[in-house]
Each structure stands twice: as C-alpha cells, then as structure tokens.
DOTI-815093 format. One line per field, with one value per residue (C-alpha): residue number from 1; residue in three letters; chain; x, y, z. Coordinates in nm, 4 decimals. Example, Ala and Ser with C-alpha at 12.3 -4.5 7.8 and 13.67 -1.06 7.14 Angstrom:
% DOTI-815093
num: c(1, 2) $
residuo: c(ALA, SER) $
cadena: c(A, A) $
px: c(1.2300, 1.3670) $
py: c(-0.4500, -0.1060) $
pz: c(0.7800, 0.7140) $
This chain:
% DOTI-815093
num: c(1, 2, 3, 4, 5, 6, 7, 8, 9, 10, 11, 12, 13, 14, 15, 16, 17, 18, 19, 20, 21, 22, 23, 24, 25, 26, 27, 28, 29, 30, 31, 32, 33, 34, 35, 36, 37, 38, 39, 40, 41, 42, 43, 44, 45, 46, 47, 48, 49, 50, 51, 52, 53, 54, 55, 56, 57, 58, 59, 60, 61, 62, 63, 64, 65, 66, 67, 68, 69, 70, 71, 72, 73, 74, 75, 76, 77, 78, 79, 80, 81, 82, 83, 84, 85, 86, 87, 88, 89, 90, 91, 92, 93, 94, 95, 96, 97, 98, 99, 100, 101, 102, 103, 104, 105, 106, 107, 108, 109, 110, 111, 112, 113, 114, 115, 116, 117, 118, 119, 120, 121, 122, 123, 124, 125, 126, 127, 128, 129, 130, 131, 132, 133, 134, 135, 136, 137, 138, 139, 140, 141, 142, 143, 144, 145, 146, 147, 148, 149, 150, 151, 152, 153, 154, 155, 156, 157, 158, 159, 160, 161, 162, 163, 164, 165, 166, 167, 168, 169, 170, 171, 172, 173, 174, 175, 176, 177, 178, 179, 180, 181, 182, 183, 184, 185, 186, 187, 188, 189, 190, 191, 192, 193, 194, 195, 196, 197, 198, 199, 200, 201, 202, 203, 204, 205, 206, 207, 208, 209, 210, 211, 212, 213, 214, 215, 216, 217, 218, 219, 220, 221, 222, 223, 224, 225, 226, 227, 228, 229, 230, 231, 232, 233, 234, 235, 236, 237, 238, 239, 240, 241, 242, 243, 244, 245, 246, 247, 248, 249, 250, 251, 252, 253, 254, 255, 256, 257, 258, 259, 260, 261, 262, 263, 264, 265, 266, 267, 268, 269, 270, 271, 272, 273, 274, 275, 276, 277, 278, 279, 280, 281, 282, 283, 284, 285, 286, 287, 288, 289, 290, 291, 292, 293, 294, 295, 296, 297, 298, 299, 300) $
residuo: c(MET, LYS, THR, LEU, LYS, TYR, LYS, TYR, MET, ARG, THR, LEU, TYR, LEU, THR, SER, MET, THR, LEU, LEU, VAL, ILE, LEU, VAL, GLY, CYS, ASN, ASN, LYS, GLU, LYS, ALA, ASP, ALA, TYR, GLY, ASN, PHE, THR, SER, THR, GLU, ILE, ILE, ILE, SER, ALA, GLU, THR, SER, GLY, LYS, VAL, LEU, VAL, LYS, ASN, VAL, ASN, GLU, GLY, ASP, LYS, ILE, ALA, GLU, GLY, ASP, LEU, ILE, TYR, VAL, ILE, ASP, THR, LEU, GLN, ASN, ASN, LEU, LYS, HIS, THR, GLU, LEU, ILE, LYS, ARG, LYS, ASN, SER, ILE, VAL, SER, LYS, THR, SER, ASN, PHE, LEU, ALA, GLN, ILE, ASP, VAL, PHE, GLN, GLN, GLN, LYS, LYS, SER, LEU, GLU, ALA, ASP, GLN, THR, ARG, ILE, THR, ALA, MET, ILE, LYS, ASP, GLY, ALA, ALA, THR, MET, LYS, GLN, LEU, ASP, ASP, ILE, THR, ASN, GLN, LEU, ARG, ILE, ILE, ASP, LYS, GLN, ILE, GLN, HIS, VAL, SER, THR, ASN, PHE, ALA, SER, VAL, ARG, ALA, GLU, ILE, GLU, SER, ILE, ASP, ALA, GLN, ILE, ALA, GLN, ILE, SER, ASP, ILE, ILE, GLU, ARG, SER, LYS, VAL, LYS, SER, PRO, ILE, ASN, GLY, THR, ILE, LEU, GLU, THR, TYR, ALA, GLU, LYS, GLY, GLU, SER, ILE, LEU, ALA, GLY, LYS, PRO, LEU, PHE, LYS, VAL, ALA, ASP, LEU, GLU, GLU, MET, GLU, LEU, LYS, ALA, TYR, PHE, SER, GLY, ASN, GLN, LEU, PRO, ARG, LEU, LYS, ILE, GLY, ASN, THR, VAL, LYS, VAL, MET, VAL, ASP, ASP, GLY, LYS, GLY, GLY, ILE, ALA, ASP, TYR, ASP, GLY, THR, ILE, SER, TRP, ILE, SER, SER, GLU, SER, GLU, PHE, THR, PRO, LYS, ILE, ILE, GLN, THR, ARG, GLU, GLU, ARG, VAL, ASN, MET, VAL, TYR, ALA, VAL, LYS, ILE, ARG, VAL, LYS, ASN, ASP, GLY, SER, LEU, LYS, ILE, ASN, MET, PRO, GLY, GLU, VAL, LYS, LEU) $
cadena: c(A, A, A, A, A, A, A, A, A, A, A, A, A, A, A, A, A, A, A, A, A, A, A, A, A, A, A, A, A, A, A, A, A, A, A, A, A, A, A, A, A, A, A, A, A, A, A, A, A, A, A, A, A, A, A, A, A, A, A, A, A, A, A, A, A, A, A, A, A, A, A, A, A, A, A, A, A, A, A, A, A, A, A, A, A, A, A, A, A, A, A, A, A, A, A, A, A, A, A, A, A, A, A, A, A, A, A, A, A, A, A, A, A, A, A, A, A, A, A, A, A, A, A, A, A, A, A, A, A, A, A, A, A, A, A, A, A, A, A, A, A, A, A, A, A, A, A, A, A, A, A, A, A, A, A, A, A, A, A, A, A, A, A, A, A, A, A, A, A, A, A, A, A, A, A, A, A, A, A, A, A, A, A, A, A, A, A, A, A, A, A, A, A, A, A, A, A, A, A, A, A, A, A, A, A, A, A, A, A, A, A, A, A, A, A, A, A, A, A, A, A, A, A, A, A, A, A, A, A, A, A, A, A, A, A, A, A, A, A, A, A, A, A, A, A, A, A, A, A, A, A, A, A, A, A, A, A, A, A, A, A, A, A, A, A, A, A, A, A, A, A, A, A, A, A, A, A, A, A, A, A, A, A, A, A, A, A, A, A, A, A, A, A, A, A, A, A, A, A, A) $
px: c(2.1987, 2.2971, 2.4765, 2.1629, 1.9633, 2.1984, 2.1809, 1.7965, 1.7725, 2.0287, 1.8190, 1.4990, 1.6624, 1.8108, 1.4637, 1.2709, 1.5019, 1.4765, 1.1296, 1.1327, 1.3524, 1.1037, 0.8250, 0.9861, 1.0870, 0.7198, 0.5709, 0.8152, 0.7607, 0.6132, 0.2664, 0.1490, -0.1439, -0.2537, -0.1749, -0.1914, -0.0068, 0.2086, 0.1054, 0.2037, 0.0063, 0.0609, 0.0076, -0.0462, 0.0553, -0.1288, -0.0285, -0.2376, -0.1620, -0.1317, 0.1759, 0.5129, 0.7146, 1.0506, 1.2115, 1.1885, 1.4036, 1.3515, 1.3254, 1.1561, 1.3158, 1.4574, 1.4255, 1.2887, 1.2627, 0.9579, 0.9521, 1.2126, 1.1369, 1.0164, 0.8676, 0.8502, 0.5644, 0.6361, 0.5353, 0.6561, 0.2936, 0.2312, 0.5427, 0.4715, 0.1159, 0.2798, 0.5207, 0.2607, 0.0526, 0.3256, 0.4216, 0.0371, 0.0064, 0.3452, 0.1593, -0.1472, 0.0245, 0.2082, -0.1159, -0.2483, 0.0517, -0.1198, -0.4615, -0.2882, -0.1073, -0.4247, -0.6131, -0.3631, -0.3799, -0.7258, -0.7400, -0.4778, -0.7200, -1.0091, -0.8524, -0.7463, -1.1037, -1.2267, -0.9871, -1.1379, -1.4797, -1.4140, -1.2615, -1.5469, -1.7975, -1.6376, -1.5832, -1.9721, -2.0488, -1.8363, -2.0014, -1.6674, -1.7553, -2.0702, -2.2781, -2.1739, -1.8335, -1.9199, -2.1532, -1.8532, -1.6131, -1.8866, -1.9502, -1.5937, -1.5736, -1.8507, -1.6557, -1.3539, -1.5581, -1.6963, -1.3272, -1.1915, -1.4865, -1.4497, -1.0733, -1.1204, -1.3711, -1.1123, -0.8450, -1.1064, -1.1597, -0.7851, -0.7348, -1.0193, -0.8181, -0.4875, -0.6511, -0.7844, -0.4379, -0.3065, -0.5563, -0.4406, -0.0747, -0.1402, -0.3523, -0.0815, 0.1947, -0.0049, -0.0406, 0.3420, 0.4312, 0.2192, 0.3720, 0.6731, 0.5513, 0.7011, 0.6974, 0.4649, 0.6405, 0.9566, 0.9437, 1.0466, 0.9200, 0.6894, 0.6044, 0.6265, 0.3542, 0.5099, 0.8341, 1.0555, 0.8924, 0.5544, 0.2366, 0.0182, -0.3118, -0.4161, -0.5036, -0.2654, -0.0737, 0.3023, 0.4259, 0.3386, 0.5358, 0.5045, 0.7135, 0.8775, 1.0725, 0.7837, 0.5217, 0.2084, 0.1117, -0.2614, -0.3428, -0.6804, -0.7404, -1.0204, -1.2732, -1.1219, -0.7694, -0.9242, -0.8755, -0.4688, -0.4780, -0.4027, -0.2972, 0.0625, 0.1436, 0.4460, 0.4057, 0.6403, 0.6298, 0.7776, 0.8154, 1.0224, 1.3848, 1.4313, 1.6565, 1.4163, 1.4223, 1.2111, 1.3097, 1.1579, 1.0697, 0.9328, 0.5809, 0.3708, -0.0329, -0.1518, -0.5002, -0.7810, -1.0973, -1.3984, -1.6173, -1.5815, -1.5650, -1.5438, -1.2361, -1.0469, -0.9159, -0.5535, -0.6725, -0.6931, -0.8107, -1.1572, -1.2154, -1.0909, -1.2729, -1.6083, -1.5058, -1.5573, -1.2015, -1.0927, -0.8513, -0.5575, -0.2452, 0.1020, 0.3589, 0.6994, 1.0518, 1.1582, 1.5321, 1.4729, 1.3412, 0.9833, 0.7967, 0.4250, 0.1864, 0.4555, 0.2847, 0.3821, 0.2712, 0.1983, 0.2836, 0.1458) $
py: c(-4.5187, -4.1911, -4.1468, -4.2763, -4.0269, -3.7678, -3.8293, -3.8638, -3.4760, -3.3714, -3.4862, -3.3672, -3.0323, -3.0068, -3.1027, -2.8500, -2.5775, -2.7121, -2.6619, -2.3630, -2.2015, -2.3215, -2.1754, -1.8549, -1.8579, -1.9219, -1.6676, -1.3891, -1.5129, -1.1973, -1.2532, -1.1249, -0.8904, -0.9926, -1.2327, -1.2271, -1.2964, -1.1024, -1.0124, -0.7898, -0.6393, -0.8646, -0.7685, -1.0226, -0.8266, -0.9971, -0.9712, -0.6944, -0.8306, -1.1798, -1.3415, -1.5355, -1.4370, -1.3108, -1.2264, -1.3005, -1.0906, -1.2316, -1.5129, -1.6015, -1.4260, -1.1552, -0.7797, -0.5306, -0.1593, -0.0073, 0.0488, -0.2414, -0.4493, -0.7856, -0.9582, -0.8630, -1.0146, -1.0674, -0.7063, -0.7998, -0.7669, -0.4820, -0.3127, -0.4010, -0.2619, 0.0550, 0.1146, 0.0622, 0.3059, 0.5740, 0.5303, 0.5828, 0.9112, 1.0712, 0.9603, 1.1401, 1.4555, 1.5062, 1.5503, 1.8121, 2.0579, 2.0198, 2.1174, 2.4177, 2.4959, 2.5074, 2.6990, 2.9780, 2.9978, 3.0585, 3.2987, 3.4978, 3.4494, 3.5945, 3.8663, 3.9954, 3.9697, 4.1354, 4.4319, 4.4245, 4.4025, 4.7292, 4.8846, 4.8016, 4.8982, 5.2557, 5.2715, 5.1959, 5.5139, 5.6917, 5.5194, 5.3681, 4.9873, 4.7874, 4.5680, 4.2484, 4.3110, 4.3290, 4.0317, 3.8183, 3.9197, 3.8323, 3.4920, 3.4236, 3.4973, 3.2493, 2.9768, 3.0648, 3.0784, 2.7066, 2.5729, 2.7071, 2.5180, 2.2159, 2.2053, 2.2929, 2.0081, 1.7594, 1.8827, 1.8690, 1.4991, 1.4113, 1.6024, 1.3985, 1.0619, 1.1850, 1.2141, 0.8640, 0.7264, 0.9021, 0.7517, 0.4142, 0.4624, 0.5803, 0.2527, 0.0659, 0.2233, 0.1730, -0.2100, -0.2298, -0.0231, -0.2618, -0.5705, -0.4466, -0.5822, -0.3438, -0.3572, -0.1170, -0.1213, -0.1987, -0.4948, -0.8906, -1.1294, -1.4021, -1.6033, -1.6273, -1.7804, -1.7793, -1.8873, -1.7577, -1.9035, -1.9711, -1.8183, -1.6438, -1.4766, -1.1274, -1.1451, -1.4302, -1.3801, -1.3288, -1.2741, -1.1778, -0.8929, -0.7791, -0.4985, -0.6977, -0.4181, -0.3315, -0.5998, -0.5525, -0.8110, -0.8242, -0.8781, -0.9052, -0.7258, -0.7527, -0.4474, -0.3638, -0.3298, -0.0504, 0.2542, 0.1746, 0.1486, 0.4622, 0.4899, 0.5851, 0.4199, 0.2217, -0.1306, -0.4409, -0.7196, -1.0434, -1.3499, -1.6765, -1.6521, -2.0150, -2.0550, -2.1241, -1.7618, -1.4520, -1.1733, -0.8183, -0.5400, -0.2009, -0.1943, 0.1268, 0.0901, 0.1957, 0.0929, -0.0061, -0.1797, 0.0095, -0.3100, -0.5998, -0.9363, -1.3103, -1.4298, -1.5981, -1.9732, -1.8227, -1.7476, -2.1023, -2.0560, -2.0985, -1.8105, -1.5728, -1.7384, -1.6643, -1.2516, -1.0290, -0.8708, -0.5876, -0.6153, -0.4372, -0.3609, -0.2985, -0.2082, -0.3695, -0.2732, -0.6120, -0.7386, -1.0184, -1.2501, -1.1735, -1.3934, -1.3636, -1.5666, -1.6063, -1.5655, -1.2901, -1.1650, -0.7845, -0.6424, -0.3123) $
pz: c(6.7210, 6.7928, 6.4763, 6.2716, 6.4978, 6.3943, 6.0196, 6.0330, 6.2088, 5.9507, 5.6695, 5.7796, 5.8609, 5.5107, 5.3500, 5.5300, 5.4443, 5.0864, 5.0773, 5.2549, 4.9880, 4.7345, 4.8858, 4.9146, 4.5705, 4.4437, 4.6822, 4.5444, 4.1843, 3.9886, 3.8960, 3.5771, 3.5343, 3.1999, 2.9166, 2.5385, 2.2255, 2.0293, 1.6780, 1.3727, 1.0865, 0.8196, 0.4372, 0.1568, -0.1824, -0.5074, -0.8647, -1.0256, -1.3910, -1.5556, -1.6893, -1.6079, -1.3320, -1.4763, -1.1588, -0.7704, -0.5807, -0.2226, 0.0002, 0.3120, 0.6060, 0.3927, 0.5249, 0.2589, 0.2553, 0.1115, -0.2376, -0.2945, -0.6433, -0.5141, -0.8406, -1.2088, -1.4483, -1.7743, -1.9924, -2.3526, -2.5017, -2.3181, -2.4385, -2.7706, -2.7634, -2.5925, -2.8615, -3.1580, -2.9865, -2.9547, -3.3378, -3.4223, -3.2079, -3.3830, -3.7177, -3.6184, -3.4651, -3.7881, -3.9566, -3.7074, -3.8470, -4.1986, -4.0529, -3.8647, -4.1966, -4.3875, -4.1455, -4.1452, -4.5181, -4.5276, -4.2341, -4.4289, -4.7426, -4.5609, -4.4023, -4.7664, -4.8918, -4.5849, -4.6931, -5.0585, -4.9296, -4.7261, -5.0143, -5.2789, -5.0372, -4.9849, -5.3790, -5.4202, -5.2278, -5.4683, -5.7803, -5.8680, -5.8123, -5.8816, -5.6468, -5.8401, -5.7266, -5.3623, -5.4047, -5.5576, -5.2633, -5.0249, -5.1508, -5.1546, -4.7960, -4.7136, -4.8988, -4.6986, -4.3746, -4.4763, -4.5460, -4.2114, -4.0434, -4.2304, -4.1616, -3.7896, -3.7522, -3.8808, -3.6602, -3.3708, -3.4319, -3.4853, -3.1377, -2.9975, -3.1539, -3.0285, -2.6519, -2.6772, -2.7666, -2.4795, -2.2420, -2.3828, -2.3443, -1.9607, -1.9372, -2.0696, -1.8820, -1.5655, -1.6502, -1.7188, -1.3733, -1.1952, -1.3456, -1.1325, -0.7905, -0.4918, -0.1297, 0.0271, 0.3580, 0.5457, 0.6718, 0.6811, 0.3816, 0.6050, 0.3073, -0.0720, -0.3004, -0.6609, -0.8230, -1.1177, -1.4328, -1.2888, -1.5066, -1.2597, -1.3066, -1.1647, -0.8124, -0.7109, -0.3968, -0.4373, -0.0811, 0.2673, 0.4773, 0.8097, 0.9862, 1.2797, 1.4188, 1.6588, 1.7742, 1.9177, 2.2522, 2.2382, 2.6172, 2.8111, 3.1499, 3.3564, 3.4107, 3.7709, 3.5892, 3.3646, 3.5443, 3.5646, 3.1671, 2.9594, 2.6123, 2.6119, 2.9679, 2.9789, 3.1179, 3.1749, 2.9103, 3.0165, 2.7888, 2.8247, 2.7161, 2.6297, 2.8765, 3.1848, 3.2508, 3.1832, 2.9567, 3.0427, 2.7676, 2.7954, 2.6400, 2.5475, 2.5598, 2.2018, 2.1780, 2.4551, 2.3485, 2.4199, 2.4504, 2.6886, 2.5829, 2.7350, 2.8695, 2.5515, 2.5749, 2.6565, 3.0083, 3.1597, 3.5221, 3.5757, 3.7832, 3.5006, 3.2384, 3.3650, 3.3773, 3.0923, 2.9887, 2.7655, 2.4661, 2.4984, 2.2404, 2.3542, 2.1230, 2.2053, 2.0052, 1.8935, 1.9340, 1.7166, 2.0007, 1.9588, 1.7034, 1.5872, 1.8296, 2.0938, 2.4436, 2.6435, 3.0098, 3.1272, 3.4565, 3.5128) $
C-alpha cells in the first residue's frame, strides 16, 4: 500500500510540475500587437504589339534585372516597312540637291541682271542707253524671281514629304522597339502568360514581376496604438519558421493609413473585430523565406 501511495503521490507531483511549466510557458509567450499579411508590388507587363512570340527568355521564379530582355515579338513586317521608308526617303533627299542647285543658278543669274540693271540705269542718265533696254532687264528679273519662287515651293513640298516620312520611320522604329519586351524593375518572375511560337494580340499579359528583395507587411493596429507608431520607426516582425518556432525580422514602418476601417477578417477574436483599426505598412528585408500573402505578426 505504501508503495502504491508513493507512486500515486510521485505521479501527481510530476503532473503538477508539467502543468506548471506549460502555464509558465504560455504566460511568457510574447503576444503580438498586430497581425497582417506580406505583400509586394506586383507588375503585370502586357504586349504592346501583335505578332508571334519569337523569344521567351525567362521562366517562373527567375530573377531579372531592370532592362533585361524578356520577350521578343515578331517584327518582320515592320522591319520591311522600315527599310522601304528609308529607301523612299533617300530617293527624295537626292532630289533636294537638284532643287538647291537650280535655286543657286537662278540666284547667280539674278545677281548678274541686277548688276546690268544698275549699269543701264546710269547709262540712261548719260543718254547712252534706252528705256527699252532697262525694261527688258526688269522683265528678265521678274521671270527669274518667279522661277526661284517656283523651285522654292517645290523644295518646301519635298521637305514636308521628307518630314512626313521621318515621322513614319520614327513610328515604325518605336513599334519595333516595343516588340522587344523588357523588365521595368529588378525582381522575380511570378508568372508567365505566353509561350514561344504563340501568336498574341496587343494588350495580352505576358508576365508578372515583383521585387521580393524587400517585402511589405500590411498589418492593422487599433486606434489607441497609433501614438506609438511613426513612419521610420523600427518594429519587430514575427513569422512561423516552418519548424514549430518563430522567426524574427527587423521591420521599418513606411506608411500609416490616415483613415480607420473595420478590422479585417484576419483578426479572429470577437473583441477585436468590433473595433476600428488603421492599416500600417512595414518594410522587411527578405532573406528568401518571406512569401506573398504569408501571415505575420508585429511587436512594437
């Protein structure tokens, strides 16, 4: 009996100590001040031209740099049109030199006639020339002026045509350049929506990219916590480490909502859900463990 009583008392003691340890552990567990989910600015890049996809340089999960060539869309027809416009422009430009040469000849003739006009005018005063001679030269000057005006008008028309072709060349060049789809940011490819050989239309999404080097935790704080929050403040961010423990990160408050809203569904307790809260964004350097929509907690 004494042995049984001893075993019973020992079991009771161990059980009590175990419960005490559990209670102490629970009481010491750090309670978060706010909860939220990680986000990142996601950018969907769409095609700006239509055609067949000739090149696809990435797959989902690939890291890319700003300016990297991601897709190339067929530009054959636009290249042919570009070449045609260049040849047409060169042909027209060659004509402008002829117009300029004609104008130069007429200007020289006009200068010579003006000299004769001056000389004959002086001779008339001395009685050495007649008014008919002066009239003939004056008429020749009028004809030269009309010829210069005619050639100048044609030259201006050709110049206008060249400017129009230049505008078309610039337009085609822009389309060709837009057929080379590049990344606007440094980031990670989240999704791709077109494959090599696929014919697409302008406006079709091609890929989604996001900068995952720095994530944002959008968490919600109650109104009475706002005095403790300032942009630039450092806070403690906690996430599950996947091993039953908690991983800690340093976070920096980057944005605080100026308007309150009802507590989102992520806050499950009835007491908190009836309160108004303020959204706050916290920037966190990502070591590769943080994922979009992963839940996180904040400790001030």
